[in-house]
N, C-alpha and C positions, 0 to 999 in steps of 0.2 A: 668067665663068660666074656665074649667079645663086645666091643662097643658098637651100638647101633647108630647109624647115620640116617637121617630122614630128610626128605625134600632136597636131595642133592641135584636132581635134574635141572632145576632152575639156576643153581649155582654153576653147573657145567655149561649151560647154554648162555650164560651171561656174556655180553659182548666183550667185557674186559678179560674174561677167562679165555675166550676164543682168540682175542688179540695176543694174549700171552702165549698161547699154544702155537700161534703162527710164528712168533719170535723164536720160540724154542725149535720149531721145525726148520727155520731158516738157518739158525746157528748150527744145525746138524750137518751142513754141507750142501744143501740144496739151493744155494744162493744164485747160481748161474745156470740152472736148468731151464729149459724152455717153458716147462710147466709153471715154475715159480715166476719167471719174468712175465708171462701172460697173466698170472693171478695178481701180480703186484701192480700192473697197469691201472686197475680199478680196485685197489686194495679194500677200501672201506665198503664199497658196494658189494664186493665178493664176500667179505666177512659177514655182512648183513644177510646176504642170500644164504650163506652157509648156516647162519643162526636160524633163519626161518625154516630151512629144510630140516634142521635137527628138531625144532619145536613141532613141526607138522609130521615128523617121522617119515619124510620122503627122501632123505639123503641117501644117495646111491654110491657105494664104494666102487672105484674104477677097477679095471683088470690088473692083476699082479704082473710085474715084470720079473722074469726069472733069469738068473745068471749064475755062473760058477765062480767060486773063489778057490784058489789053489794053495794059499799060504795060511796057516801052517799045514793044513790038510785040505783035501777036496771037499767042498761043501756047496750045496745049492742054496742060493739066497733068493728070497721072494720079497720084492718091495712094491709099494703102492705108488702110483703117480702123485706128484705134488698136488 
């Protein structure tokens, strides 16, 4: 039988967890995108706004950006804006 986890929502929306997620997203190669640079200008305020939207369940995911990768085979890639 699998282990049950309870009350994870408040751990997920904790500001330290959101800050760690931001650091991991930046490490993934988005450091110099326009979306990241705009977000970084007011980093703490944006992280707080993100936390509040998640807690109020009003966070809206942006539109996907679709592009093709040809190596090693043709694939469609869908990514979200930063």
